[in-house]
mmCIF file of the C-alpha atoms, coordinates in Angstrom:
data_MODEL
# 
_entry.id   MODEL 
# 
loop_
_atom_site.group_PDB 
_atom_site.id 
_atom_site.type_symbol 
_atom_site.label_atom_id 
_atom_site.label_alt_id 
_atom_site.label_comp_id 
_atom_site.label_asym_id 
_atom_site.label_entity_id 
_atom_site.label_seq_id 
_atom_site.pdbx_PDB_ins_code 
_atom_site.Cartn_x 
_atom_site.Cartn_y 
_atom_site.Cartn_z 
_atom_site.occupancy 
_atom_site.B_iso_or_equiv 
_atom_site.pdbx_formal_charge 
_atom_site.auth_seq_id 
_atom_site.auth_comp_id 
_atom_site.auth_asym_id 
_atom_site.auth_atom_id 
_atom_site.pdbx_PDB_model_num 
ATOM 1   C CA . MET A 1 1   ? 110.422 97.631  96.301  1.00 0.00 ? 1   MET A CA 1 
ATOM 2   C CA . VAL A 1 2   ? 107.915 96.141  97.797  1.00 0.00 ? 2   VAL A CA 1 
ATOM 3   C CA . GLN A 1 3   ? 104.527 96.902  96.362  1.00 0.00 ? 3   GLN A CA 1 
ATOM 4   C CA . MET A 1 4   ? 101.540 97.496  99.180  1.00 0.00 ? 4   MET A CA 1 
ATOM 5   C CA . ILE A 1 5   ? 98.110  95.815  98.474  1.00 0.00 ? 5   ILE A CA 1 
ATOM 6   C CA . HIS A 1 6   ? 96.007  98.546  97.549  1.00 0.00 ? 6   HIS A CA 1 
ATOM 7   C CA . GLU A 1 7   ? 92.390  97.475  96.998  1.00 0.00 ? 7   GLU A CA 1 
ATOM 8   C CA . ILE A 1 8   ? 89.612  99.908  96.408  1.00 0.00 ? 8   ILE A CA 1 
ATOM 9   C CA . LEU A 1 9   ? 85.928  98.561  96.564  1.00 0.00 ? 9   LEU A CA 1 
ATOM 10  C CA . PRO A 1 10  ? 82.559  101.271 96.461  1.00 0.00 ? 10  PRO A CA 1 
ATOM 11  C CA . VAL A 1 11  ? 80.664  99.791  99.417  1.00 0.00 ? 11  VAL A CA 1 
ATOM 12  C CA . GLY A 1 12  ? 76.986  100.891 101.358 1.00 0.00 ? 12  GLY A CA 1 
ATOM 13  C CA . MET A 1 13  ? 73.807  102.166 99.894  1.00 0.00 ? 13  MET A CA 1 
ATOM 14  C CA . LEU A 1 14  ? 75.953  105.495 98.484  1.00 0.00 ? 14  LEU A CA 1 
ATOM 15  C CA . GLN A 1 15  ? 78.534  103.885 97.003  1.00 0.00 ? 15  GLN A CA 1 
ATOM 16  C CA . CYS A 1 16  ? 81.740  104.998 99.575  1.00 0.00 ? 16  CYS A CA 1 
ATOM 17  C CA . ASN A 1 17  ? 84.980  103.894 97.933  1.00 0.00 ? 17  ASN A CA 1 
ATOM 18  C CA . CYS A 1 18  ? 86.277  101.956 100.617 1.00 0.00 ? 18  CYS A CA 1 
ATOM 19  C CA . SER A 1 19  ? 90.126  100.941 101.300 1.00 0.00 ? 19  SER A CA 1 
ATOM 20  C CA . ILE A 1 20  ? 92.171  98.232  101.843 1.00 0.00 ? 20  ILE A CA 1 
ATOM 21  C CA . PHE A 1 21  ? 95.926  98.925  102.829 1.00 0.00 ? 21  PHE A CA 1 
ATOM 22  C CA . GLY A 1 22  ? 97.771  95.887  102.894 1.00 0.00 ? 22  GLY A CA 1 
ATOM 23  C CA . ASP A 1 23  ? 101.342 95.028  103.946 1.00 0.00 ? 23  ASP A CA 1 
ATOM 24  C CA . GLU A 1 24  ? 103.042 91.935  101.821 1.00 0.00 ? 24  GLU A CA 1 
ATOM 25  C CA . ALA A 1 25  ? 105.559 91.291  104.090 1.00 0.00 ? 25  ALA A CA 1 
ATOM 26  C CA . THR A 1 26  ? 103.873 91.371  107.695 1.00 0.00 ? 26  THR A CA 1 
ATOM 27  C CA . ARG A 1 27  ? 100.262 90.650  105.748 1.00 0.00 ? 27  ARG A CA 1 
ATOM 28  C CA . HIS A 1 28  ? 98.598  92.877  107.891 1.00 0.00 ? 28  HIS A CA 1 
ATOM 29  C CA . ALA A 1 29  ? 95.975  95.763  106.722 1.00 0.00 ? 29  ALA A CA 1 
ATOM 30  C CA . ILE A 1 30  ? 94.410  98.866  107.366 1.00 0.00 ? 30  ILE A CA 1 
ATOM 31  C CA . VAL A 1 31  ? 91.227  99.378  105.683 1.00 0.00 ? 31  VAL A CA 1 
ATOM 32  C CA . ILE A 1 32  ? 89.490  102.636 105.841 1.00 0.00 ? 32  ILE A CA 1 
ATOM 33  C CA . ASP A 1 33  ? 86.363  104.129 106.024 1.00 0.00 ? 33  ASP A CA 1 
ATOM 34  C CA . PRO A 1 34  ? 84.309  100.568 105.570 1.00 0.00 ? 34  PRO A CA 1 
ATOM 35  C CA . GLY A 1 35  ? 81.056  101.894 104.142 1.00 0.00 ? 35  GLY A CA 1 
ATOM 36  C CA . ASP A 1 36  ? 77.649  101.809 106.494 1.00 0.00 ? 36  ASP A CA 1 
ATOM 37  C CA . GLY A 1 37  ? 77.770  97.130  107.648 1.00 0.00 ? 37  GLY A CA 1 
ATOM 38  C CA . ASP A 1 38  ? 75.885  96.041  104.439 1.00 0.00 ? 38  ASP A CA 1 
ATOM 39  C CA . ASP A 1 39  ? 79.120  94.881  102.222 1.00 0.00 ? 39  ASP A CA 1 
ATOM 40  C CA . LEU A 1 40  ? 81.362  93.909  105.348 1.00 0.00 ? 40  LEU A CA 1 
ATOM 41  C CA . THR A 1 41  ? 81.124  90.407  102.931 1.00 0.00 ? 41  THR A CA 1 
ATOM 42  C CA . ALA A 1 42  ? 82.890  92.037  100.480 1.00 0.00 ? 42  ALA A CA 1 
ATOM 43  C CA . ILE A 1 43  ? 85.976  93.821  102.819 1.00 0.00 ? 43  ILE A CA 1 
ATOM 44  C CA . GLN A 1 44  ? 85.953  90.124  104.247 1.00 0.00 ? 44  GLN A CA 1 
ATOM 45  C CA . ALA A 1 45  ? 86.728  88.919  100.883 1.00 0.00 ? 45  ALA A CA 1 
ATOM 46  C CA . ILE A 1 46  ? 89.827  90.479  99.370  1.00 0.00 ? 46  ILE A CA 1 
ATOM 47  C CA . LEU A 1 47  ? 91.034  90.435  103.633 1.00 0.00 ? 47  LEU A CA 1 
ATOM 48  C CA . ALA A 1 48  ? 90.426  86.598  102.517 1.00 0.00 ? 48  ALA A CA 1 
ATOM 49  C CA . LYS A 1 49  ? 92.249  86.782  99.091  1.00 0.00 ? 49  LYS A CA 1 
ATOM 50  C CA . HIS A 1 50  ? 95.373  87.743  100.509 1.00 0.00 ? 50  HIS A CA 1 
ATOM 51  C CA . SER A 1 51  ? 95.434  86.739  103.652 1.00 0.00 ? 51  SER A CA 1 
ATOM 52  C CA . LEU A 1 52  ? 95.334  89.908  105.276 1.00 0.00 ? 52  LEU A CA 1 
ATOM 53  C CA . THR A 1 53  ? 94.887  90.821  109.674 1.00 0.00 ? 53  THR A CA 1 
ATOM 54  C CA . VAL A 1 54  ? 93.870  94.014  110.386 1.00 0.00 ? 54  VAL A CA 1 
ATOM 55  C CA . GLN A 1 55  ? 95.248  96.296  111.890 1.00 0.00 ? 55  GLN A CA 1 
ATOM 56  C CA . ALA A 1 56  ? 93.553  99.408  112.297 1.00 0.00 ? 56  ALA A CA 1 
ATOM 57  C CA . ILE A 1 57  ? 90.523  100.855 111.296 1.00 0.00 ? 57  ILE A CA 1 
ATOM 58  C CA . VAL A 1 58  ? 90.517  104.213 109.791 1.00 0.00 ? 58  VAL A CA 1 
ATOM 59  C CA . ILE A 1 59  ? 87.367  106.241 109.376 1.00 0.00 ? 59  ILE A CA 1 
ATOM 60  C CA . THR A 1 60  ? 87.361  109.505 107.053 1.00 0.00 ? 60  THR A CA 1 
ATOM 61  C CA . HIS A 1 61  ? 85.056  111.063 108.933 1.00 0.00 ? 61  HIS A CA 1 
ATOM 62  C CA . ALA A 1 62  ? 82.017  109.714 110.791 1.00 0.00 ? 62  ALA A CA 1 
ATOM 63  C CA . HIS A 1 63  ? 79.040  110.492 108.330 1.00 0.00 ? 63  HIS A CA 1 
ATOM 64  C CA . ILE A 1 64  ? 76.813  107.624 108.213 1.00 0.00 ? 64  ILE A CA 1 
ATOM 65  C CA . ASP A 1 65  ? 77.668  106.032 105.594 1.00 0.00 ? 65  ASP A CA 1 
ATOM 66  C CA . HIS A 1 66  ? 82.032  105.418 105.819 1.00 0.00 ? 66  HIS A CA 1 
ATOM 67  C CA . ILE A 1 67  ? 81.895  105.213 109.469 1.00 0.00 ? 67  ILE A CA 1 
ATOM 68  C CA . GLY A 1 68  ? 78.565  103.194 109.937 1.00 0.00 ? 68  GLY A CA 1 
ATOM 69  C CA . GLY A 1 69  ? 80.345  99.387  109.027 1.00 0.00 ? 69  GLY A CA 1 
ATOM 70  C CA . ALA A 1 70  ? 82.998  100.197 111.801 1.00 0.00 ? 70  ALA A CA 1 
ATOM 71  C CA . ALA A 1 71  ? 80.670  98.146  114.610 1.00 0.00 ? 71  ALA A CA 1 
ATOM 72  C CA . LYS A 1 72  ? 80.973  94.694  113.042 1.00 0.00 ? 72  LYS A CA 1 
ATOM 73  C CA . LEU A 1 73  ? 84.550  95.094  111.359 1.00 0.00 ? 73  LEU A CA 1 
ATOM 74  C CA . LYS A 1 74  ? 85.254  95.672  114.893 1.00 0.00 ? 74  LYS A CA 1 
ATOM 75  C CA . ALA A 1 75  ? 83.725  92.573  116.310 1.00 0.00 ? 75  ALA A CA 1 
ATOM 76  C CA . LEU A 1 76  ? 84.662  90.740  113.640 1.00 0.00 ? 76  LEU A CA 1 
ATOM 77  C CA . THR A 1 77  ? 88.540  91.591  113.477 1.00 0.00 ? 77  THR A CA 1 
ATOM 78  C CA . GLY A 1 78  ? 89.454  92.413  116.542 1.00 0.00 ? 78  GLY A CA 1 
ATOM 79  C CA . ALA A 1 79  ? 90.877  96.259  115.091 1.00 0.00 ? 79  ALA A CA 1 
ATOM 80  C CA . PRO A 1 80  ? 90.624  99.505  117.093 1.00 0.00 ? 80  PRO A CA 1 
ATOM 81  C CA . VAL A 1 81  ? 88.896  102.220 115.336 1.00 0.00 ? 81  VAL A CA 1 
ATOM 82  C CA . TYR A 1 82  ? 90.697  105.648 114.375 1.00 0.00 ? 82  TYR A CA 1 
ATOM 83  C CA . MET A 1 83  ? 88.848  109.105 114.752 1.00 0.00 ? 83  MET A CA 1 
ATOM 84  C CA . ASN A 1 84  ? 89.520  112.259 115.044 1.00 0.00 ? 84  ASN A CA 1 
ATOM 85  C CA . GLU A 1 85  ? 87.343  113.478 118.326 1.00 0.00 ? 85  GLU A CA 1 
ATOM 86  C CA . ASN A 1 86  ? 86.052  116.639 116.164 1.00 0.00 ? 86  ASN A CA 1 
ATOM 87  C CA . ASP A 1 87  ? 83.848  114.623 114.624 1.00 0.00 ? 87  ASP A CA 1 
ATOM 88  C CA . GLN A 1 88  ? 82.524  112.432 118.128 1.00 0.00 ? 88  GLN A CA 1 
ATOM 89  C CA . PRO A 1 89  ? 78.739  114.496 118.077 1.00 0.00 ? 89  PRO A CA 1 
ATOM 90  C CA . LEU A 1 90  ? 78.339  113.109 114.066 1.00 0.00 ? 90  LEU A CA 1 
ATOM 91  C CA . TYR A 1 91  ? 79.058  109.143 115.473 1.00 0.00 ? 91  TYR A CA 1 
ATOM 92  C CA . ASP A 1 92  ? 76.626  109.861 118.461 1.00 0.00 ? 92  ASP A CA 1 
ATOM 93  C CA . HIS A 1 93  ? 74.019  110.976 116.534 1.00 0.00 ? 93  HIS A CA 1 
ATOM 94  C CA . LEU A 1 94  ? 73.956  107.788 114.447 1.00 0.00 ? 94  LEU A CA 1 
ATOM 95  C CA . ASP A 1 95  ? 70.483  107.329 114.442 1.00 0.00 ? 95  ASP A CA 1 
ATOM 96  C CA . THR A 1 96  ? 69.713  110.322 112.290 1.00 0.00 ? 96  THR A CA 1 
ATOM 97  C CA . GLN A 1 97  ? 71.734  110.125 110.036 1.00 0.00 ? 97  GLN A CA 1 
ATOM 98  C CA . ALA A 1 98  ? 69.762  106.740 109.516 1.00 0.00 ? 98  ALA A CA 1 
ATOM 99  C CA . GLY A 1 99  ? 66.939  108.491 110.059 1.00 0.00 ? 99  GLY A CA 1 
ATOM 100 C CA . TRP A 1 100 ? 68.035  110.733 106.744 1.00 0.00 ? 100 TRP A CA 1 
ATOM 101 C CA . LEU A 1 101 ? 68.831  107.725 104.285 1.00 0.00 ? 101 LEU A CA 1 
ATOM 102 C CA . GLY A 1 102 ? 65.988  106.009 105.421 1.00 0.00 ? 102 GLY A CA 1 
ATOM 103 C CA . MET A 1 103 ? 67.849  103.164 107.038 1.00 0.00 ? 103 MET A CA 1 
ATOM 104 C CA . ALA A 1 104 ? 68.240  101.371 110.058 1.00 0.00 ? 104 ALA A CA 1 
ATOM 105 C CA . PRO A 1 105 ? 70.844  102.180 113.043 1.00 0.00 ? 105 PRO A CA 1 
ATOM 106 C CA . PRO A 1 106 ? 73.878  100.283 112.541 1.00 0.00 ? 106 PRO A CA 1 
ATOM 107 C CA . GLU A 1 107 ? 75.998  99.493  115.685 1.00 0.00 ? 107 GLU A CA 1 
ATOM 108 C CA . ARG A 1 108 ? 78.431  102.078 116.857 1.00 0.00 ? 108 ARG A CA 1 
ATOM 109 C CA . THR A 1 109 ? 81.570  101.217 119.602 1.00 0.00 ? 109 THR A CA 1 
ATOM 110 C CA . THR A 1 110 ? 83.692  103.321 121.033 1.00 0.00 ? 110 THR A CA 1 
ATOM 111 C CA . ILE A 1 111 ? 86.397  105.461 118.989 1.00 0.00 ? 111 ILE A CA 1 
ATOM 112 C CA . ASP A 1 112 ? 89.786  103.586 120.541 1.00 0.00 ? 112 ASP A CA 1 
ATOM 113 C CA . THR A 1 113 ? 92.368  105.953 118.953 1.00 0.00 ? 113 THR A CA 1 
ATOM 114 C CA . PRO A 1 114 ? 91.685  109.662 118.383 1.00 0.00 ? 114 PRO A CA 1 
ATOM 115 C CA . ALA A 1 115 ? 92.881  110.595 115.069 1.00 0.00 ? 115 ALA A CA 1 
ATOM 116 C CA . ARG A 1 116 ? 95.129  114.269 114.968 1.00 0.00 ? 116 ARG A CA 1 
ATOM 117 C CA . ASP A 1 117 ? 96.801  115.782 111.901 1.00 0.00 ? 117 ASP A CA 1 
ATOM 118 C CA . GLY A 1 118 ? 100.215 115.000 112.294 1.00 0.00 ? 118 GLY A CA 1 
ATOM 119 C CA . ASP A 1 119 ? 99.653  111.775 113.415 1.00 0.00 ? 119 ASP A CA 1 
ATOM 120 C CA . THR A 1 120 ? 101.538 108.496 111.600 1.00 0.00 ? 120 THR A CA 1 
ATOM 121 C CA . LEU A 1 121 ? 100.248 104.965 111.528 1.00 0.00 ? 121 LEU A CA 1 
ATOM 122 C CA . GLN A 1 122 ? 102.988 102.557 110.525 1.00 0.00 ? 122 GLN A CA 1 
ATOM 123 C CA . LEU A 1 123 ? 101.843 99.514  108.099 1.00 0.00 ? 123 LEU A CA 1 
ATOM 124 C CA . GLY A 1 124 ? 105.085 97.134  107.467 1.00 0.00 ? 124 GLY A CA 1 
ATOM 125 C CA . GLU A 1 125 ? 107.699 99.633  106.372 1.00 0.00 ? 125 GLU A CA 1 
ATOM 126 C CA . THR A 1 126 ? 105.124 101.906 105.300 1.00 0.00 ? 126 THR A CA 1 
ATOM 127 C CA . GLU A 1 127 ? 104.575 104.695 106.758 1.00 0.00 ? 127 GLU A CA 1 
ATOM 128 C CA . ILE A 1 128 ? 100.683 106.809 106.240 1.00 0.00 ? 128 ILE A CA 1 
ATOM 129 C CA . GLN A 1 129 ? 100.481 110.404 107.339 1.00 0.00 ? 129 GLN A CA 1 
ATOM 130 C CA . ILE A 1 130 ? 97.310  111.700 108.801 1.00 0.00 ? 130 ILE A CA 1 
ATOM 131 C CA . LEU A 1 131 ? 95.782  115.635 107.804 1.00 0.00 ? 131 LEU A CA 1 
ATOM 132 C CA . HIS A 1 132 ? 93.449  117.138 109.484 1.00 0.00 ? 132 HIS A CA 1 
ATOM 133 C CA . THR A 1 133 ? 90.745  117.816 106.610 1.00 0.00 ? 133 THR A CA 1 
ATOM 134 C CA . PRO A 1 134 ? 87.786  120.266 108.119 1.00 0.00 ? 134 PRO A CA 1 
ATOM 135 C CA . GLY A 1 135 ? 85.063  121.767 106.068 1.00 0.00 ? 135 GLY A CA 1 
ATOM 136 C CA . HIS A 1 136 ? 83.035  118.547 104.730 1.00 0.00 ? 136 HIS A CA 1 
ATOM 137 C CA . THR A 1 137 ? 82.834  117.736 108.629 1.00 0.00 ? 137 THR A CA 1 
ATOM 138 C CA . GLN A 1 138 ? 84.474  119.359 111.843 1.00 0.00 ? 138 GLN A CA 1 
ATOM 139 C CA . GLY A 1 139 ? 86.986  115.737 112.049 1.00 0.00 ? 139 GLY A CA 1 
ATOM 140 C CA . SER A 1 140 ? 87.354  115.295 108.782 1.00 0.00 ? 140 SER A CA 1 
ATOM 141 C CA . LEU A 1 141 ? 91.068  113.593 107.742 1.00 0.00 ? 141 LEU A CA 1 
ATOM 142 C CA . CYS A 1 142 ? 93.046  112.707 104.286 1.00 0.00 ? 142 CYS A CA 1 
ATOM 143 C CA . LEU A 1 143 ? 95.728  109.780 104.811 1.00 0.00 ? 143 LEU A CA 1 
ATOM 144 C CA . PHE A 1 144 ? 98.594  110.247 102.487 1.00 0.00 ? 144 PHE A CA 1 
ATOM 145 C CA . VAL A 1 145 ? 101.138 106.974 101.862 1.00 0.00 ? 145 VAL A CA 1 
ATOM 146 C CA . PRO A 1 146 ? 103.885 109.292 100.488 1.00 0.00 ? 146 PRO A CA 1 
ATOM 147 C CA . THR A 1 147 ? 105.667 106.084 99.292  1.00 0.00 ? 147 THR A CA 1 
ATOM 148 C CA . GLU A 1 148 ? 102.802 105.307 97.094  1.00 0.00 ? 148 GLU A CA 1 
ATOM 149 C CA . GLU A 1 149 ? 101.998 108.504 96.302  1.00 0.00 ? 149 GLU A CA 1 
ATOM 150 C CA . VAL A 1 150 ? 98.565  108.096 97.074  1.00 0.00 ? 150 VAL A CA 1 
ATOM 151 C CA . LEU A 1 151 ? 96.128  109.400 99.121  1.00 0.00 ? 151 LEU A CA 1 
ATOM 152 C CA . ILE A 1 152 ? 92.897  108.834 100.217 1.00 0.00 ? 152 ILE A CA 1 
ATOM 153 C CA . ALA A 1 153 ? 90.637  111.609 100.503 1.00 0.00 ? 153 ALA A CA 1 
ATOM 154 C CA . GLY A 1 154 ? 87.435  111.004 101.764 1.00 0.00 ? 154 GLY A CA 1 
ATOM 155 C CA . ASP A 1 155 ? 84.731  113.431 101.258 1.00 0.00 ? 155 ASP A CA 1 
ATOM 156 C CA . THR A 1 156 ? 87.234  116.451 101.372 1.00 0.00 ? 156 THR A CA 1 
ATOM 157 C CA . LEU A 1 157 ? 88.450  116.598 97.251  1.00 0.00 ? 157 LEU A CA 1 
ATOM 158 C CA . PHE A 1 158 ? 86.628  115.187 94.165  1.00 0.00 ? 158 PHE A CA 1 
ATOM 159 C CA . ARG A 1 159 ? 86.832  114.682 90.824  1.00 0.00 ? 159 ARG A CA 1 
ATOM 160 C CA . ASP A 1 160 ? 86.229  118.467 89.186  1.00 0.00 ? 160 ASP A CA 1 
ATOM 161 C CA . SER A 1 161 ? 84.179  118.886 93.182  1.00 0.00 ? 161 SER A CA 1 
ATOM 162 C CA . ILE A 1 162 ? 84.993  119.347 96.820  1.00 0.00 ? 162 ILE A CA 1 
ATOM 163 C CA . GLY A 1 163 ? 82.594  117.926 99.531  1.00 0.00 ? 163 GLY A CA 1 
ATOM 164 C CA . ARG A 1 164 ? 79.242  119.466 99.953  1.00 0.00 ? 164 ARG A CA 1 
ATOM 165 C CA . THR A 1 165 ? 79.444  121.670 103.289 1.00 0.00 ? 165 THR A CA 1 
ATOM 166 C CA . ASP A 1 166 ? 74.901  122.090 104.174 1.00 0.00 ? 166 ASP A CA 1 
ATOM 167 C CA . LEU A 1 167 ? 74.887  119.151 106.650 1.00 0.00 ? 167 LEU A CA 1 
ATOM 168 C CA . PRO A 1 168 ? 75.521  119.449 110.405 1.00 0.00 ? 168 PRO A CA 1 
ATOM 169 C CA . GLY A 1 169 ? 79.104  120.557 110.689 1.00 0.00 ? 169 GLY A CA 1 
ATOM 170 C CA . GLY A 1 170 ? 79.673  121.485 107.317 1.00 0.00 ? 170 GLY A CA 1 
ATOM 171 C CA . ASP A 1 171 ? 82.093  125.034 106.582 1.00 0.00 ? 171 ASP A CA 1 
ATOM 172 C CA . GLY A 1 172 ? 82.327  126.448 103.497 1.00 0.00 ? 172 GLY A CA 1 
ATOM 173 C CA . ARG A 1 173 ? 85.102  128.647 103.730 1.00 0.00 ? 173 ARG A CA 1 
ATOM 174 C CA . GLN A 1 174 ? 86.526  125.661 105.603 1.00 0.00 ? 174 GLN A CA 1 
ATOM 175 C CA . ILE A 1 175 ? 86.968  123.543 103.632 1.00 0.00 ? 175 ILE A CA 1 
ATOM 176 C CA . ILE A 1 176 ? 88.871  124.979 100.698 1.00 0.00 ? 176 ILE A CA 1 
ATOM 177 C CA . ARG A 1 177 ? 91.070  125.977 103.350 1.00 0.00 ? 177 ARG A CA 1 
ATOM 178 C CA . SER A 1 178 ? 91.903  122.796 103.939 1.00 0.00 ? 178 SER A CA 1 
ATOM 179 C CA . ILE A 1 179 ? 91.989  121.750 100.280 1.00 0.00 ? 179 ILE A CA 1 
ATOM 180 C CA . HIS A 1 180 ? 94.923  124.569 99.974  1.00 0.00 ? 180 HIS A CA 1 
ATOM 181 C CA . ASN A 1 181 ? 96.594  124.814 102.906 1.00 0.00 ? 181 ASN A CA 1 
ATOM 182 C CA . GLN A 1 182 ? 97.074  120.455 102.980 1.00 0.00 ? 182 GLN A CA 1 
ATOM 183 C CA . LEU A 1 183 ? 96.089  118.309 100.116 1.00 0.00 ? 183 LEU A CA 1 
ATOM 184 C CA . LEU A 1 184 ? 96.972  121.001 97.055  1.00 0.00 ? 184 LEU A CA 1 
ATOM 185 C CA . THR A 1 185 ? 100.932 121.808 98.425  1.00 0.00 ? 185 THR A CA 1 
ATOM 186 C CA . LEU A 1 186 ? 101.376 117.186 98.051  1.00 0.00 ? 186 LEU A CA 1 
ATOM 187 C CA . PRO A 1 187 ? 103.389 116.420 94.644  1.00 0.00 ? 187 PRO A CA 1 
ATOM 188 C CA . GLU A 1 188 ? 100.840 116.954 91.503  1.00 0.00 ? 188 GLU A CA 1 
ATOM 189 C CA . ASP A 1 189 ? 101.115 113.135 90.462  1.00 0.00 ? 189 ASP A CA 1 
ATOM 190 C CA . THR A 1 190 ? 99.818  111.858 93.827  1.00 0.00 ? 190 THR A CA 1 
ATOM 191 C CA . GLN A 1 191 ? 96.271  109.565 93.321  1.00 0.00 ? 191 GLN A CA 1 
ATOM 192 C CA . VAL A 1 192 ? 93.314  111.055 94.708  1.00 0.00 ? 192 VAL A CA 1 
ATOM 193 C CA . ILE A 1 193 ? 90.892  108.372 96.052  1.00 0.00 ? 193 ILE A CA 1 
ATOM 194 C CA . CYS A 1 194 ? 87.899  109.626 95.686  1.00 0.00 ? 194 CYS A CA 1 
ATOM 195 C CA . GLY A 1 195 ? 85.665  108.973 99.259  1.00 0.00 ? 195 GLY A CA 1 
ATOM 196 C CA . HIS A 1 196 ? 82.842  108.185 96.889  1.00 0.00 ? 196 HIS A CA 1 
ATOM 197 C CA . GLY A 1 197 ? 83.389  108.101 92.404  1.00 0.00 ? 197 GLY A CA 1 
ATOM 198 C CA . PRO A 1 198 ? 86.504  108.098 90.141  1.00 0.00 ? 198 PRO A CA 1 
ATOM 199 C CA . SER A 1 199 ? 90.165  108.873 91.226  1.00 0.00 ? 199 SER A CA 1 
ATOM 200 C CA . THR A 1 200 ? 91.457  111.918 89.920  1.00 0.00 ? 200 THR A CA 1 
ATOM 201 C CA . THR A 1 201 ? 95.610  113.715 91.046  1.00 0.00 ? 201 THR A CA 1 
ATOM 202 C CA . ILE A 1 202 ? 96.556  116.841 92.979  1.00 0.00 ? 202 ILE A CA 1 
ATOM 203 C CA . GLY A 1 203 ? 97.548  118.066 89.685  1.00 0.00 ? 203 GLY A CA 1 
ATOM 204 C CA . ARG A 1 204 ? 94.535  117.665 87.743  1.00 0.00 ? 204 ARG A CA 1 
ATOM 205 C CA . GLU A 1 205 ? 91.646  119.198 90.285  1.00 0.00 ? 205 GLU A CA 1 
ATOM 206 C CA . LYS A 1 206 ? 94.398  122.077 90.757  1.00 0.00 ? 206 LYS A CA 1 
ATOM 207 C CA . GLU A 1 207 ? 93.719  123.163 86.981  1.00 0.00 ? 207 GLU A CA 1 
ATOM 208 C CA . ARG A 1 208 ? 90.898  122.078 86.513  1.00 0.00 ? 208 ARG A CA 1 
ATOM 209 C CA . ASN A 1 209 ? 88.203  122.373 89.715  1.00 0.00 ? 209 ASN A CA 1 
ATOM 210 C CA . PRO A 1 210 ? 86.396  124.826 89.355  1.00 0.00 ? 210 PRO A CA 1 
ATOM 211 C CA . PHE A 1 211 ? 86.034  125.051 92.693  1.00 0.00 ? 211 PHE A CA 1 
ATOM 212 C CA . LEU A 1 212 ? 89.929  125.847 93.425  1.00 0.00 ? 212 LEU A CA 1 
ATOM 213 C CA . ARG A 1 213 ? 89.718  128.754 91.172  1.00 0.00 ? 213 ARG A CA 1 
# 
C-alpha cells in the first residue's frame, strides 16, 4: 500500500498543530487547521517540498488560532474551505476573537462546503471520515483516516486532557459525550494528533486521561 504523506507543523501565536496530508500518487493534498495566518510560508514550503496541490482546507473549529489563515491559504491555492456550519457564528465574530489575543483581525472567507458528521473526503484512494464532536465549540470536528489509524482531534481531545469549554459555544457535558461516543470507540492503536501539544493514542487516553474516568 502506498504510504500517505503526513506532515504536522505547529503554526501561529498559539502553536496550533496544522496537518498536511498528501497522496503519493496524485500529489493532491488536504490542509487541516492552517493556523492564524502567520505561518503560511512554512505550510507553502511543505507543499512545495512534496510537490503537492491543495484540494481542500478543512477547519476543525472556528477559533482564530485554527481558522485565521484559511482566507489567505484559499487565496494562494484556490482550494475550498470545509467547516461545520454550527461554528459560523464564531467565525462571524473573528474580530472579537482577535481582540482577545491582541492581534489584528485576519481576512475572512466564505465557507465553501459544510462539513457534517458522516461525510467523507477522498484523497487519492484514501478515505477521510468526518466526525462531529461538539463540546469545545458547537461545530467542532475530528477527522479519522482508517487506513493510517490516525485521528486529527482538533481541540476536542488532548494528551491527558480535553478541550476547554469555558469559551462561547463550549459545553462540558457535551464534550465528554462526544469523546466517549465518537472517539473512544476507535481502535486503541489510533494515533491522536491533538490541536496543540504532543500526540497520544486512543488506548492511552482511555487508560490515563483523568477527565474520561
